[in-house]
C-alpha positions as CSV (number, residue, x, y, z in Angstrom):
1,M,153.4,10.1,54.8
2,K,153.2,13.9,54.8
3,R,149.6,13.7,53.5
4,V,148.7,11.4,56.4
5,L,150.1,13.8,59.0
6,I,148.4,16.8,57.4
7,F,145.1,14.9,57.3
8,K,145.5,13.9,61.0
9,A,146.3,17.4,62.0
10,K,143.2,18.8,60.2
11,W,141.1,16.0,61.7
12,I,142.3,16.9,65.2
13,V,141.6,20.6,64.7
14,F,138.1,19.8,63.2
15,M,137.2,17.5,66.1
16,G,138.5,20.1,68.7
17,A,136.2,22.7,67.1
18,V,133.2,20.4,67.1
19,L,133.8,19.6,70.8
20,L,134.3,23.2,71.8
21,L,131.2,24.5,69.9
22,P,128.6,23.4,72.5
23,L,130.7,25.1,75.2
24,L,130.8,28.4,73.3
25,V,127.1,28.3,72.5
26,G,126.3,27.5,76.1
27,C,128.2,30.6,77.3
28,Q,126.0,33.0,75.4
29,D,123.7,35.1,77.4
30,D,120.2,33.7,76.6
31,A,117.6,36.3,76.0
32,L,114.8,36.1,78.6
33,P,111.1,36.3,77.7
34,E,109.5,39.7,78.1
35,G,108.6,40.4,81.8
36,E,111.4,38.1,83.2
37,I,114.7,39.1,84.7
38,R,117.5,37.1,86.4
39,L,117.4,36.9,90.2
40,S,121.0,38.4,90.2
41,Q,119.6,41.6,88.6
42,I,117.7,42.4,91.8
43,P,120.0,44.6,93.9
44,D,121.1,43.4,97.3
45,N,120.3,45.6,100.3
46,P,121.7,44.2,103.6
47,D,119.3,46.4,105.6
48,Y,116.4,44.2,104.4
49,T,117.5,41.4,106.8
50,S,116.9,43.5,109.8
51,L,113.4,44.7,108.9
52,P,110.5,43.5,110.9
53,L,108.0,41.2,109.2
54,I,105.1,42.7,111.1
55,G,104.3,46.4,110.4
56,T,106.4,46.7,107.2
57,T,104.5,47.1,104.0
58,W,105.9,44.7,101.5
59,K,105.6,45.1,97.7
60,L,105.7,42.1,95.4
61,V,108.6,42.2,92.9
62,G,107.7,38.9,91.2
63,F,107.5,35.2,91.2
64,V,110.9,33.5,91.5
65,D,111.8,30.1,90.0
66,E,114.7,29.2,92.3
67,H,116.0,26.4,90.0
68,R,116.3,28.7,87.0
69,K,117.2,31.8,89.0
70,R,114.7,33.8,87.2
71,V,112.0,36.3,88.3
72,K,108.7,36.7,86.5
73,L,107.9,40.3,87.3
74,A,104.4,40.9,88.8
75,E,101.9,42.5,86.4
76,P,100.4,45.0,86.4
77,E,103.3,47.0,87.8
78,G,102.3,49.9,89.9
79,E,102.8,51.5,93.3
80,S,99.4,50.4,94.6
81,S,99.4,46.8,93.5
82,F,100.5,43.6,95.2
83,L,101.1,45.0,98.7
84,L,101.1,43.1,102.0
85,T,101.1,44.3,105.6
86,F,101.3,41.7,108.4
87,K,99.6,42.9,111.6
88,E,100.4,41.8,115.2
89,N,97.0,40.2,115.7
90,G,97.7,37.5,112.9
91,E,95.9,39.4,110.2
92,I,97.2,40.4,106.7
93,S,95.9,43.3,104.8
94,G,96.9,44.2,101.2
95,L,96.2,44.8,97.6
96,T,96.1,42.5,94.6
97,S,96.3,43.8,91.1
98,T,93.2,45.9,91.5
99,N,91.4,44.9,94.7
100,T,91.9,45.0,98.4
101,A,92.8,41.7,100.1
102,F,92.9,40.3,103.6
103,G,93.8,37.1,105.4
104,T,95.3,35.5,108.4
105,Y,98.7,34.0,109.1
106,R,100.5,32.1,111.8
107,L,104.1,32.7,113.0
108,S,105.4,29.7,114.9
109,N,108.0,29.9,117.8
110,D,110.6,28.9,115.2
111,S,109.7,32.0,113.2
112,I,108.1,29.9,110.5
113,L,105.4,31.8,108.6
114,E,102.3,30.1,107.3
115,I,99.5,31.8,105.5
116,L,96.2,30.4,106.7
117,T,93.9,32.3,104.5
118,F,94.2,35.0,101.9
119,T,91.5,36.4,99.6
120,N,90.5,39.5,97.7
121,T,87.4,41.4,98.6
122,T,86.0,40.9,95.1
123,E,87.3,39.2,92.0
124,L,85.9,42.0,89.8
125,N,88.5,43.3,87.4
126,E,91.4,41.1,88.8
127,L,94.1,41.6,86.2
128,Y,97.1,39.7,84.9
129,D,98.9,38.1,88.0
130,G,96.1,38.9,90.4
131,A,94.5,35.5,90.6
132,Y,97.9,33.8,90.7
133,F,99.0,36.0,93.5
134,I,96.0,35.0,95.6
135,A,96.5,31.3,94.8
136,S,100.2,31.5,95.6
137,M,99.6,33.3,98.9
138,N,97.3,30.5,100.0
139,N,100.1,28.0,99.4
140,V,102.8,29.8,101.5
141,F,104.4,27.4,103.9
142,S,107.6,29.3,104.9
143,S,109.4,32.6,104.6
144,A,112.9,34.0,104.7
145,L,114.4,37.5,104.9
146,S,117.5,38.1,102.8
147,S,119.4,41.0,101.3
148,K,117.0,40.6,98.3
149,G,113.9,41.0,100.4
150,L,111.1,38.9,101.9
151,A,110.7,35.5,100.2
152,L,107.4,33.7,100.7
153,N,107.8,30.1,99.6
154,Y,104.7,28.6,98.0
155,D,106.3,25.7,96.2
156,S,109.5,23.7,96.8
157,Q,111.3,25.6,94.0
158,K,109.3,28.8,93.8
159,F,108.8,31.8,96.0
160,M,107.3,35.3,95.8
161,L,109.9,38.1,96.4
162,F,108.8,41.2,98.2
163,T,110.8,44.4,99.0
164,P,109.7,47.0,101.5
165,Q,107.7,49.9,100.1
C-alpha cells in the first residue's frame, strides 16, 4: 500500500511538472531578430498628441506589426532618411533611404488622412527599406497621433510609426 501511495505522489509531481513546463517556457523573453524591437520599447511622449500633422517634419522609426507588437526599424538609419512633411496645399515632401520624395494627400473633414500618391524622384541607389517605404506610403488609408508618434496605417494590422524630428 505504501508503495502505491509513493508511486501516486511521484506521478502527481511528474504530471504537474509536465503541465507547468510549457508555461515556464512561454514566459521566457524571446530574442528578437536583429533590427526589430518591441513596440513597448519606444518611449511615450504625451506632447506628440498635440503636434500638428501639417508643418511638422516626421521621421520614420519603423514598420509596426500591431498583432505581434513589434517594430522593424527602418534601414538605413540616419538623420536624413525617411522624412515626411505635410504641407497645407495637400502636398507631401520628404526623403526615402537615399532620394527625395513627393506626393499628395487628402485630409477629410473627419481628420482621416489618405495618401493619394507618393513617389521618389529617382529609384537610383534606393537602399534597404526605401522601396518598401514608397509602397507602404501608397497604401496609407488612415492615421493616428498617439504618445508614441504618428501612425500611418497601410495594412489592417500594420502601420509606419513616425516621431517628430
